[in-house]
VOLODO-327661 format. One record per residue (C-alpha): x negated, y, z; residue in three letters. Coordinates in steps of 0.02 Angstrom, whole numbers, padded with zeros to 5 digits, always signed. Layout:
! VOLODO-327661
XYZALA...
! end
This chain:
! VOLODO-327661
-00056-01213+03956MET+00068-01165+04084SER+00239-01111+04041PRO+00185-00956+04148ASP+00034-00940+04048GLN+00128-00946+03877ASP+00254-00816+03976VAL+00104-00680+03991ALA+00030-00727+03829ASN+00208-00679+03746GLU+00203-00519+03816LEU+00038-00454+03795ARG+00072-00504+03607ARG+00224-00402+03620LEU+00133-00254+03743ILE-00027-00244+03570ASN+00131-00236+03453GLY+00056-00069+03400TYR-00112-00139+03349GLN-00037-00258+03216VAL+00076-00102+03139THR-00082-00015+03140GLN-00191-00158+03036ALA-00056-00214+02923ILE-00034-00008+02853HIS-00236+00002+02849VAL-00231-00148+02722ILE-00099-00084+02630VAL-00169+00081+02611GLU-00330+00019+02547LEU-00240-00105+02423GLY-00319-00267+02508ILE-00143-00349+02455PRO-00153-00310+02286ASP-00339-00338+02256LEU-00313-00525+02342LEU-00149-00572+02216GLY-00118-00753+02195ASP-00300-00784+02215GLY-00438-00790+02342ARG-00578-00642+02369MET-00735-00649+02504ASN-00749-00484+02627ALA-00896-00440+02553ALA-00809-00416+02394ASP-00657-00348+02443LEU-00765-00228+02563ALA-00852-00177+02407HIS-00685-00138+02309ALA-00618-00021+02433VAL-00788+00054+02500ASN-00770-00013+02665ALA-00903-00081+02803LYS-00914-00267+02767GLU-00905-00318+02948ASP-00762-00195+03005ALA-00642-00239+02872LEU-00691-00422+02905TYR-00631-00426+03098ARG-00472-00335+03019THR-00435-00463+02886LEU-00463-00598+03016ARG-00378-00552+03155ALA-00223-00517+03023LEU-00263-00720+02976ALA-00242-00778+03143SER-00060-00717+03130ILE-00019-00763+02985GLY-00017-00617+02863VAL-00196-00696+02785LEU-00254-00856+02783GLU-00436-00877+02804GLU-00561-01007+02739SER-00753-01061+02716ALA-00859-00896+02664ASP-00752-00764+02758ARG-00643-00807+02595GLN-00476-00736+02611PHE-00289-00772+02542ALA-00113-00709+02549LEU+00003-00817+02647THR+00205-00809+02603PRO+00222-00682+02711MET+00081-00563+02682GLY+00125-00592+02488ALA+00270-00488+02538LEU+00140-00328+02567LEU+00111-00348+02378ARG+00176-00169+02278ARG+00216-00281+02124ASP+00341-00407+02241ASN+00516-00349+02217ARG+00544-00368+02417ARG+00405-00291+02451SER+00376-00223+02643LEU+00226-00106+02583ALA+00298+00045+02565PRO+00378+00025+02735TRP+00202-00014+02818ALA+00117+00133+02740ALA+00261+00246+02798PHE+00285+00181+02978ILE+00097+00183+03017GLY+00064+00359+02974THR+00007+00478+03132ALA+00168+00553+03105ALA+00278+00423+03137HIS+00155+00352+03299TRP+00131+00516+03364GLN+00340+00512+03388ALA+00364+00369+03471TRP+00211+00403+03588SER+00355+00525+03645ASN+00477+00395+03685LEU+00490+00468+03845SER+00544+00618+03813ARG+00694+00554+03703SER+00757+00417+03837ILE+00746+00574+03958GLU+00848+00712+03864THR+00916+00585+03753GLY+00845+00683+03586GLU+00733+00667+03458SER+00545+00650+03510ALA+00495+00682+03332PHE+00584+00842+03349ARG+00466+00869+03513PHE+00299+00828+03443THR+00317+00901+03275HIS+00408+01073+03299GLY+00522+01018+03167ALA+00662+00879+03123ASP+00615+00729+03023VAL+00698+00806+02838TRP+00616+00992+02878GLU+00439+00915+02914TYR+00470+00792+02742ARG+00510+00969+02648ARG+00379+01050+02729GLU+00236+00870+02681HIS+00262+00804+02531PRO+00154+00662+02561ALA+00232+00615+02696GLU+00417+00638+02620GLY+00356+00524+02456ASN+00306+00378+02567LEU+00469+00410+02668PHE+00557+00409+02497ASP+00480+00263+02425ALA+00498+00131+02581SER+00694+00185+02556MET+00686+00131+02392THR+00590-00027+02429ALA+00725-00061+02555GLN+00846-00025+02454THR+00787-00134+02292ARG+00768-00280+02437SER+00964-00275+02522ALA+01030-00220+02358ASP+01073-00396+02260THR+01168-00452+02441ALA+01263-00279+02424LEU+01334-00306+02239VAL+01354-00478+02257ASP+01471-00471+02419ALA+01570-00292+02378TYR+01691-00276+02212ASP+01626-00102+02144PHE+01699-00118+01989SER+01882-00070+02054LYS+01806+00117+02065TYR+01791+00194+01890PRO+01663+00320+01968VAL+01548+00293+02110VAL+01451+00428+02187ALA+01300+00375+02279ASP+01296+00501+02442ILE+01108+00539+02494GLY+01048+00406+02375GLY+00879+00481+02363GLY+00804+00405+02180ARG+00945+00321+02159GLY+00883+00117+02155ALA+01065+00055+02257LEU+01153+00170+02111LEU+01065+00086+01984ALA+01087-00099+02069ALA+01271-00038+02060ILE+01277+00025+01888LEU+01205-00119+01818LEU+01321-00243+01902ALA+01467-00159+01828ASN+01444-00103+01643PRO+01600-00024+01624SER+01577+00122+01788ILE+01487+00279+01807ARG+01395+00348+01954GLY+01359+00520+02015ILE+01175+00508+02116LEU+01190+00660+02244PHE+01054+00714+02378ASP+00945+00868+02417GLN+00823+00929+02256PRO+00648+00907+02303HIS+00715+00706+02317VAL+00796+00702+02163LEU+00650+00739+02054THR+00603+00551+02054ALA+00752+00491+02013ALA+00782+00512+01820PRO+00644+00405+01776GLU+00714+00285+01906LEU+00891+00269+01820LEU+00797+00286+01634ASP+00686+00134+01702ALA+00840+00034+01753ALA+00943+00093+01591GLY+01078+00191+01673VAL+01033+00364+01661ALA+01156+00382+01531ASP+01298+00322+01651ARG+01260+00441+01790CYS+01277+00628+01830ASP+01125+00703+01949ILE+01180+00818+02066VAL+01093+00923+02209ALA+01145+01009+02365GLY+01180+00964+02562SER+01318+00845+02616PHE+01341+00967+02768PHE+01407+01096+02641GLU+01503+00979+02512SER+01483+00830+02404VAL+01534+00821+02213PRO+01723+00786+02172SER+01762+00665+02027GLY+01735+00492+02108ALA+01836+00338+02184ASP+01708+00308+02299ALA+01593+00381+02398TYR+01438+00271+02446VAL+01344+00314+02618LEU+01210+00193+02640LYS+01106+00207+02799TRP+01171+00393+02795ILE+01294+00409+02959ILE+01151+00318+03067HIS+01037+00464+03045ASP+01160+00563+03140TRP+01235+00598+03310GLN+01434+00615+03318ASP+01473+00774+03276ALA+01350+00779+03098GLU+01418+00609+03052ALA+01568+00659+03091ILE+01563+00832+02963THR+01481+00732+02824ILE+01608+00607+02816LEU+01748+00767+02820GLU+01673+00800+02665LYS+01683+00665+02582CYS+01872+00652+02620ARG+01898+00814+02546ALA+01814+00767+02397ALA+01883+00596+02384MET+02062+00576+02302PRO+02220+00534+02396ALA+02179+00327+02356ASP+01983+00354+02364GLY+01861+00265+02477ARG+01717+00301+02587ALA+01620+00141+02609LEU+01480+00172+02738LEU+01315+00024+02719VAL+01280+00009+02882GLU+01207-00111+03025ARG+01327-00163+03193LEU+01264-00163+03355VAL+01322-00320+03413ASP+01340-00400+03592GLY+01226-00423+03736PRO+01061-00510+03712ASN+01069-00547+03535VAL+01040-00446+03380GLY+00885-00369+03403PRO+00863-00279+03224GLU+01017-00175+03251ALA+00971-00113+03421LYS+00746-00068+03373TRP+00821+00027+03205ILE+00923+00122+03335ASP+00794+00141+03464VAL+00702+00191+03304GLN+00846+00331+03252MET+00828+00400+03432LEU+00634+00433+03419VAL+00625+00496+03241MET+00813+00549+03175ALA+00892+00579+03324GLY+01049+00461+03272GLY+01106+00306+03308ARG+01163+00143+03259GLU+01339+00104+03298ARG+01480-00039+03373THR+01625-00056+03248LEU+01716+00010+03386ALA+01617+00167+03383GLN+01636+00165+03187PHE+01815+00165+03200GLU+01822+00296+03320GLU+01698+00397+03220LEU+01810+00378+03045LEU+01953+00422+03145GLY+01893+00600+03205ARG+01854+00627+03028ALA+02018+00599+02955GLY+01982+00428+02896LEU+02042+00241+02938ARG+01942+00083+02926LEU+02040-00030+02805VAL+01916-00164+02774ASP+01723-00241+02822VAL+01647-00337+02711THR+01483-00418+02764PRO+01349-00468+02658THR+01221-00602+02643SER+01088-00495+02732GLY+01111-00392+02895THR+01213-00241+02808LEU+01402-00219+02814VAL+01523-00118+02720VAL+01646-00013+02792LEU+01784+00022+02680GLU+01895+00186+02741ALA+02034+00265+02680ALA+02127+00441+02705ARG+02212+00424+02902ALA
! end
């Protein structure tokens, strides 16, 4: 095969990427990876288990096997590859919740209007659905639950790297602002038995938090507070963690959130932004594609280090340290200016 044909085939694979997204989304929704577990099953038994047409399911599974998500053997038998094993919901590093969320109709319908975002610089989701993502998820609890579950799963895959990289023990009380169900805060408290936590988010998001914190064994060291970070955040903490919060917003809203944290911080307090940094040209695809995701969905953005420094300065804060993790996240430590 000629080099030109290789390039064309790779481009075609990229063009057709949405097909892979939907196929993975569907098998996760059907529970196929969980049914396969550590073993093998044939297409007929899988189809019976999930109430699907055998031929249609087989054709989808063999397509996924051709790209390494599954392994096909004789007699239409399928097993999970190491990649496919990450779609099992009992895997601590599971990507199943993300696959379940990103393949929903609300999500890909918004992406179908990417051109609108490029033309206006505004969220395609709002244009598509008539509401921003936060309002939409409040009005559609099932969508909100999928999003919250995907954030919890992604936090669990990154929390070990984060608590290993950054010393939270120097803060007697840590507040997780916009902390969802509390997965990150639970990891911080487990790694630092001498500290206490405050979990802060909107009331409907926090409904599942007590169960998660109790299961982690840290509920007795954590206060749960409901509210909006555009109005105020709880006082009484020494460090205010904002993981994947600032990237959801344009500068004006991000500055407001940071100002609320600054107002609640003691004189020697810290704001800890856990984010990705945008690299220079032609490298760092993860942050750059998430940046487009933010444009389409929430209307926010990923930022360079220089952009974060400017943002912090406008909120009355100054960057004092940058701590990398073994993953793609960094901890931006900020103090009062």
